[in-house]
C-alpha positions in Angstrom: 16.3 3.9 16.6 16.4 0.4 18.2 13.9 -2.2 16.6 12.3 -2.8 19.9 11.7 0.9 20.7 8.9 1.3 18.1 6.6 -1.4 19.4 7.9 -1.6 22.8 8.5 1.8 24.2 7.0 4.4 21.9 3.4 5.6 22.6 0.9 3.9 20.4 -0.4 7.0 18.6 3.3 7.9 17.6 4.1 4.3 16.5 1.1 4.2 14.3 1.8 7.7 12.9 5.3 6.7 12.2 4.2 3.6 10.2 1.3 5.3 8.5 3.1 8.3 7.2 5.0 6.5 4.4 1.9 4.7 3.2 -0.1 8.1 3.1 2.8 9.6 1.1 2.7 6.8 -1.2 -1.0 7.2 -1.7 -0.7 11.0 -2.4 2.1 10.4 -4.9 -0.1 8.1 -6.8 -3.0 10.5 -6.7 -0.8 13.3 -8.0 0.6 11.1 -10.8 -3.0 10.1 -11.8 -4.0 13.8 -11.9 -0.8 14.8 -14.0 -1.7 11.9 -16.3 -5.3 13.0 -16.7 -3.9 16.4 -17.4 -1.7 15.5 -20.2 -4.1 13.1 -21.8 -6.7 16.0 -21.6 -4.3 18.2 -23.5 -4.8 15.9 -26.6 -8.3 17.1 -27.0 -9.4 13.3 -27.6 -12.5 12.7 -25.4 -12.1 8.9 -25.7 -8.7 9.0 -24.2 -9.7 11.2 -21.5 -12.7 8.8 -20.9 -10.1 5.9 -20.8 -8.0 7.5 -18.2 -11.0 8.6 -16.1 -12.3 4.9 -16.1 -9.1 3.4 -15.5 -8.0 5.4 -12.5 -10.8 4.0 -10.1 -9.7 0.4 -11.2 -6.1 1.4 -10.6 -6.8 2.6 -7.1 -8.9 -0.4 -6.3 -6.0 -2.6 -7.3 -3.6 -0.7 -5.1 -6.0 -1.0 -2.1 -6.1 -4.9 -2.5 -2.3 -4.9 -2.8 -1.9 -2.9 0.4 -4.6 -5.1 2.1 -2.7 -8.2 1.2 0.7 -6.9 1.9 -0.2 -5.4 5.4 -2.4 -8.3 6.4 0.1 -10.8 5.2 3.0 -9.2 6.9 1.2 -9.2 10.3 0.3 -12.9 9.8 3.9 -13.7 8.7 5.3 -11.9 11.6 3.0 -13.9 14.0 4.1 -17.0 12.3 7.7 -16.3 12.6 7.4 -15.4 16.4 5.7 -18.7 16.9 8.5 -20.4 15.1 5.8 -21.9 12.7 7.9 -22.2 9.5 5.3 -23.9 7.4 2.7 -21.2 8.1 5.4 -18.5 7.4 6.3 -20.1 4.0 2.6 -20.4 2.9 1.8 -16.9 4.0 4.9 -15.7 2.1 4.0 -17.6 -0.9 0.4 -16.3 -0.9 1.2 -12.6 -0.5 4.1 -12.3 -3.0 
């Protein structure tokens, strides 16, 4: 696929789906991992360990949401800065989101 085809020629709905599918798959893999983790920790029979996993899963998901927000927003700002040939803003954005 040509690099200009996705944003220039493809329908918006198809372009968004093509870019969103990897993110959705990543989230699903994370959820399955957390469910498997909870299952295996639950097999120990220790309620404190199960409580620890149950309490840290939402914190982990929240941290992943912030990482995705910074990554996606930062990449948009970075691409605009590179398109404008604004090297200083591109360097600052890259340093902030990495």
